[in-house]
C-alpha positions in Angstrom: -92.8 -23.1 123.7 -92.3 -21.4 127.1 -90.7 -18.2 126.0 -92.0 -15.1 127.7 -94.0 -12.9 125.3 -94.1 -9.1 125.5 -96.4 -6.6 123.8 -95.6 -2.9 123.7 -98.7 -0.8 123.3 -98.6 2.7 122.0 -100.3 5.4 124.2 -103.1 5.9 121.6 -103.7 2.1 121.3 -103.7 1.8 125.1 -106.2 4.6 125.5 -108.6 3.0 122.9 -108.3 -0.4 124.4 -108.9 1.0 127.9 -112.1 2.7 126.5 -113.2 -0.7 125.1 -112.8 -2.3 128.5 -114.7 0.5 130.2 -115.4 -0.1 133.9 -115.8 -3.8 133.4 -113.1 -6.4 134.0 -111.7 -8.3 131.0 -108.6 -9.5 129.2 -107.3 -8.9 125.7 -106.7 -12.2 124.1 -104.4 -12.3 121.0 -105.9 -14.8 118.6 -104.8 -16.0 115.2 -107.9 -16.8 113.1 -107.3 -19.2 110.2 -111.0 -20.3 109.8 -112.6 -19.4 106.5 -110.5 -16.3 105.9 -109.2 -17.4 102.5 -105.7 -16.6 103.5 -102.9 -17.8 105.8 -104.7 -16.3 108.8 -105.3 -13.0 110.5 -104.6 -11.7 114.0 -107.5 -10.4 116.1 -107.9 -9.2 119.6 -110.7 -10.7 121.7 -112.0 -9.2 124.9 -112.8 -12.1 127.2 -114.1 -12.4 130.7 -111.4 -14.6 132.0 -108.4 -16.7 130.9 -109.0 -20.3 129.6 -107.0 -23.1 131.2 -104.5 -23.1 128.2 -104.0 -19.3 128.2 -100.8 -17.7 129.3 -100.1 -14.0 130.1 -98.4 -11.7 127.6 -96.3 -9.2 129.4 -97.5 -5.6 129.0 -97.0 -2.3 130.9 -100.6 -1.8 131.8 -103.1 -3.9 129.9 -104.0 -7.6 130.6 -103.1 -9.6 127.5 -103.4 -13.3 127.0 -102.6 -15.9 124.3 -103.5 -19.6 124.1 -100.1 -21.4 124.5 -100.8 -23.4 121.3 -101.1 -20.1 119.4 -97.7 -18.8 120.4 -96.2 -20.4 117.3 -97.8 -17.8 115.1 -96.1 -14.8 116.8 -92.7 -13.6 117.7 -91.9 -13.1 121.4 -91.8 -9.3 121.2 -94.7 -7.5 119.6 -95.9 -3.9 119.1 -99.5 -2.8 119.0 -100.1 0.7 117.5 -103.1 2.8 116.5 -103.7 5.9 114.5 -106.3 8.7 115.0 -108.0 8.1 111.7 -108.4 4.3 111.8 -110.6 2.2 114.2 -108.2 -0.8 113.9 -104.7 -1.6 115.2 -101.4 -2.4 113.7 -99.6 -5.5 115.1 -96.0 -5.9 114.3 -92.6 -7.2 115.5 -89.1 -6.3 114.5 -89.2 -8.6 111.4 -92.9 -8.7 110.3 -96.3 -7.0 110.2 -99.0 -9.3 111.5 -101.7 -6.9 110.4 -102.4 -3.2 109.7 -106.2 -3.6 110.4 -106.3 -5.8 113.5 -109.8 -5.6 115.0 -110.8 -5.9 118.6 -114.0 -7.8 119.4 -115.7 -7.7 122.8 -116.9 -11.2 123.6 -117.7 -10.6 127.3 -121.4 -10.6 126.8 -121.5 -13.9 124.9 -122.3 -17.1 126.7 -119.2 -18.9 125.4 -116.4 -16.5 124.9 -113.8 -19.1 123.8 -112.9 -18.8 120.1 -114.7 -21.4 118.0 -114.8 -21.4 114.2 -115.3 -17.7 114.2 -118.8 -17.1 113.1 -118.8 -13.8 114.9 -115.9 -12.5 112.8 -116.9 -9.6 110.6 -115.6 -10.3 107.1 
């Protein structure tokens, strides 16, 4: 699947994600976690130091987004990421589906291995 992916980020979500990056470099990696969640899977955002060899860029106006090319199958090519003042999580959707109303962002930049493994770090 070589389609270009695009993510539109609302101003509030962009502001919150920029605050999470702080003054340190990093990338937002869209990841579809299917390990031990007792469901079909859940979308999460990982903040990683650098792209892995299988990562591709997701087009965005201002933030650096990535996805593993194997995980593209879980998402439509055009996505929206939104946030609300009263909730610490994000809503990820497309024109035809909602991927999650409570998508969490996890900063993995301080971990030795920031590649997603069976997600023992995932807060359940």
